[in-house]
N, C-alpha and C positions, 0 to 999 in steps of 0.2 A: 519760828517757820524762816528757813533763807528764803531770800529775794532769789526770783530766776533768773539767770543767766541774761546779762544784757545783750541785743541784738545789732546796736549801735551804739558808740559814743560820742559824746561831743567836747572834743578837745580845745578849749582857751587861754591862749598867752595873756597876762595883764603882768603891767607896771605901772603901779601908782593910777591905779583906777576903782580905789573905794566907792567911787558915788555910782558908778556906774553898774557895782556887785548886783544890787537887788532886781533893777528890771531888767538888766540882760541875760543872768539867769532864771527868772521867773519866766520870761520868753521864752526861754531855751526849754522849759519845763513843759511849758502848754503846748508848745509847738512839737515836742516829742512824745510824750506822753500818749496821745492815741494811735501812734505808731506800733509801738510796744515797748518792753522792759528795756532801759536806757541806761546809761551810766555817765557823767558830767565829770571830766579829767582838767582839772585847772592849775596851770604852774603861777605861781607868783613870782615872776622873775626879779626878784632881790627889791622888792617895793620899799618905800621909806615913809609911807601912811598907813592907815589903816586896812589897808585890802585885805591883808592877812584874818584881821577881824573879823571882817566884813563878811570874806567867805566860808570861816567857822560858823557864823552866826546865821548865814541863810542854808546851811549845809544843817544845820540843828533844827530849824524851823523845818523845812522839807526835806524830810528822809526819803522821799520817792525820786530827788536827783541824784541817788547814790552817788554823792560829789567825791571825789581824790583830789586831795591840793598837794600839788609838788612845790616845794619851797626849794629857792637858789639862794644864798647866802647874798649874791653880788647879780647885779641883772648880766647876765649872760646872750642876749641880743633875742629877735621871734622865733627865730631858724630854733636854735636850742631848746626853746621854751614849750616850741608845738611837740618837737622830736621827745623833749622828756614826759610831755603827756599822754602821745602815742604809746612811747614805751611803759606806763603806767596803766595803759588801757587794758581792758581784758575782751571787749568787743571786737568782732572782726572787720566791723565796717566803722569807720572814724568821720566825722565831718568836723569842721573847722570854722569857727569865726573868730575876728577880732576882739578883742577884749574892750573896746573904747565903745562899744554902744551903737557904731556907725552900720554895721550889719545886722538888718533886721533878722531874729529869729525866726520869725514865721516864713521865712524863705527856707529854712535846714530841711523841711518834708520832703520837698521834689528833688533836692538835690539827693537825700538816702534812699528814694523811693526809686531811684533809678538804677542803683547797684543793687539795693534787697529785691529787686523785681528783674533785672536786667540778664546779659549773654555773661558769662564766665570770663569774655575778655575783654570787659569794662573794666577798667581798674581803676580811671579819677572820672569824675564828673566836677567841672569846675565852672564856679558863678561870673556872670562877666555882668558890671554892673551899668544899668542900662541910661542912669543919670544921678550924674555923679554931686556931693552937695559938700564939694571940697572948694577952697580959694582957687580962682583962676589960675595963678600963676603953679599953684599945684598939680593943676589938670592938663596945664600945657606941656609942663615937665614930664609927668607918666605919659600923654600921648605920644611924645616922641622916643620917650626909651620903650614904650611897646611898638612904635614902629620898626625900630631899629632891632629891637629882638626880635621879632616876626621875620625879618629880613632875614636875619643869620639863621635862627633856630628852626623857621617853618614850621612852628610846633602849631600855627590854625586860630591861636589865641590873642583876641585884642585886649584884653585886660588881667594881664595875668598878677597884678597885685590884689585881687579882689581876695580878701581873706577867707569866703564861703567857698568851701571846696570839700566833696567827698570823696573819700578813697579807699582802697582794702587795706589793711591794716600791715598785711605780711608785704605787699609790694611795695609798701613806702620803705619800711624798714629795711629792704634789701636795696634800695637805693643807695648811691653814693653821696656822704653827709658830708655838709660843709656848710658854714656862716652864710645866711642869706638864700638857702636852697627853696624856701620855701616860696621864691619868686621864681621859681623855674621848674615848678611840679609838673605841668603839662609836656615842657621836653624831655624831663626826665622821664616821665612813665612812657611815654613814645618810645625813648632810647631803650627801654626795656620789654620793647615788643606790646606794652598794652594798647588798646584802643581809648581815647579820652572824648568826652560829650561837655557840651556847653551849656550854660543853661542861664539866661538871661534873669538879671537879679536888682531888688530897689536898694540903695542907700540911701543911708539920713544924714545930718549935720551931728555934729560933734556938739553935745551940751555940756558936757562936762571934764576935765583933765585936759592935760595940752597934747600937740603929737610928741613923738619921740624920735622923729625924720626933719630934715631938710633938704630942699631942694637939691643943694651941694653934696651935701651929704650922703643921697642916691647915686650922684652921677659918680663920683669918685669911684666907690666902692662895685657898683654896678657894672660899670667899662671892663675891670678885671673879671669878676663871676660873669660877665658873657662870653667875656675870650676862654675862658676854663669852662665854660658849658660848653660851648661849642666844640672842643677838643676833645671834651669828654663825649658827645655823640659820634663824632668823627670815630672814636677809637670801638665803639661799642656795633658788633653786629646783634639784628634786630631779632631774636628768637622769643616768642613767647613761652612758658614756661608749660603750656599745653601743648605741644608742639613735638616738646623731649620727652624722647621712649627711655626708658629706664627698664632695664635686665638685671637682674638677681643672679647671679652666678649660685646653684645649689650646689651643696658641699655632700662626699659620698653619704 
């Protein structure tokens, strides 16, 4: 007997997160099962620990998860990992969360439901952390970056770094791809004429592993990315796919 086609997929990037696999993926299964058929696509982004073994063990023990693992031979970055997981997914709706366990999986249903039940013009539902369990320096740096980004991009998003998001797969794959694009999804979806929505979500402290970013590293790449995204927005006229009329010429 074949499994029914998934209604949605959960895409997760992971780099050296073996310790978080059981609880994080177990939480995803518990949150997703009541909604309907689903799949989980995890990109193992060049991990050097036992992440791969932990993922395969979880998949064997939990067939309901419909787990697909994409392996990168070396780290390619979070955006590349998400992009690979989305390409591997079969479902038309994608939900994402970070692989470090700081995004509670129980928040997923309210993001996914908005797309399954919402208007066809809704392309992205972005989570926004109500209370971040991060060190003060990281919170201050993130707040400053978000303030500058909102001023330039005008995407109405106060917390674009939150890993909890849900979106239409085809719309996401139509976006221009570049490294760190995952931080600019609200602006990029708006650029293509899609409506976006925001949902307040919780946040947890990291209990295992280490952060893959530094404040200085974020600032260096963030400024050039911000300038590039602002240029992309200025160079695109917003027309939603549903507004385009298609006429096919019939032959004799």
